[in-house]
C-alpha positions in Angstrom: -146.5 15.3 180.4 -150.0 16.0 179.4 -151.5 13.3 177.2 -154.8 15.0 176.8 -155.7 16.1 173.3 -155.3 19.7 172.5 -158.6 21.4 171.9 -159.0 23.4 168.7 -158.5 27.1 169.1 -161.4 29.4 168.5 -159.8 30.7 165.3 -159.9 27.2 163.8 -156.2 26.3 163.9 -155.0 23.3 165.7 -152.4 24.0 168.4 -149.7 21.6 169.5 -147.8 19.0 167.5 -150.3 17.0 165.3 -149.2 14.5 162.7 -147.6 16.0 159.6 -146.7 19.3 161.2 -143.0 18.7 160.5 -143.8 18.7 156.8 -146.0 21.7 157.2 -143.3 23.6 159.0 -140.6 22.7 156.4 -142.9 22.9 153.4 -141.8 26.5 152.6 -138.1 25.5 152.8 -138.7 22.4 150.7 -140.7 24.5 148.1 -137.9 27.2 148.0 -135.2 24.5 147.7 -137.0 22.7 144.9 -137.5 26.0 143.1 -133.8 26.9 143.4 -132.9 23.4 142.2 -135.2 23.7 139.2 -133.7 27.1 138.3 -130.2 25.7 138.6 -131.1 22.8 136.2 -132.8 25.1 133.7 -129.9 27.5 133.7 -127.5 24.7 132.8 -129.6 23.7 129.9 -129.8 27.2 128.5 -127.5 29.3 126.3 -124.8 29.7 128.9 -125.0 26.3 130.4 -122.8 23.2 130.5 -124.3 21.7 127.4 -123.5 24.8 125.4 -120.0 24.9 126.9 -119.3 21.4 125.7 -120.6 22.3 122.3 -118.4 25.4 122.1 -115.4 23.4 123.3 -115.8 21.0 120.4 -116.3 23.8 117.9 -113.2 25.5 119.3 -111.1 22.4 118.6 -112.5 22.1 115.1 -111.8 25.8 114.4 -108.2 25.5 115.7 -107.6 22.6 113.3 -109.1 24.6 110.5 -106.8 27.6 111.3 -103.8 25.3 111.3 -104.7 23.9 107.9 -105.2 27.4 106.5 -101.9 28.6 107.9 -100.2 25.7 106.2 -101.9 26.5 102.9 -100.9 30.1 103.3 -97.3 29.2 103.9 -97.3 27.0 100.8 -98.8 29.8 98.7 -96.2 32.2 100.1 -93.4 29.8 99.0 -95.0 29.4 95.6 -95.2 33.1 95.2 -91.6 33.6 96.2 -90.5 30.9 93.7 -92.6 32.6 90.9 -91.0 36.0 91.7 -87.4 34.7 91.8 -87.2 31.6 89.6 -88.0 32.0 85.9 -88.2 28.2 85.5 -90.9 28.0 88.1 -92.9 30.6 86.2 -92.4 28.7 83.0 -93.5 25.4 84.6 -96.8 27.0 85.8 -97.4 28.6 82.4 -96.9 25.3 80.6 -98.8 23.0 83.1 -101.7 25.2 84.2 -102.2 27.5 81.2 -101.2 25.1 78.4 -98.8 27.7 77.0 -95.9 26.9 74.6 -93.0 28.6 73.0 -93.5 29.7 69.4 -91.2 26.9 68.0 -92.8 24.1 70.0 -95.7 21.7 69.4 -97.9 20.5 72.2 -98.9 16.9 72.3 -101.8 15.9 74.6 -102.2 12.4 75.8 -105.8 11.4 76.5 -106.9 8.7 78.9 -108.0 5.4 77.2 -111.7 6.1 77.7 -111.7 9.6 76.0 -110.7 8.6 72.5 -112.6 10.2 69.6 -114.0 8.1 66.8 
């Protein structure tokens, strides 16, 4: 092996294997790898990334619960409508309780809570 130092070439570049040349040879690969890693991280923080996916999964669960509650309410309203269409007593009960209606021969007594008494 030749232990003599390599002379500089006439074009100004050092030939041979000087210190740091491994980093210099792999710097392009390191730079491209770091750029790809940065792009991957930024893409996961964006609109279609993992953070958004978790947010949408939680929203989906909330909306499914809301749909179930609305379906239950809809079913209750359907049952009430069916009762009002087919049961005259149910219709009379609604008229009396919610509309404060009475028959012509009746008197309505209203009981007020203790704090609402007139002087």
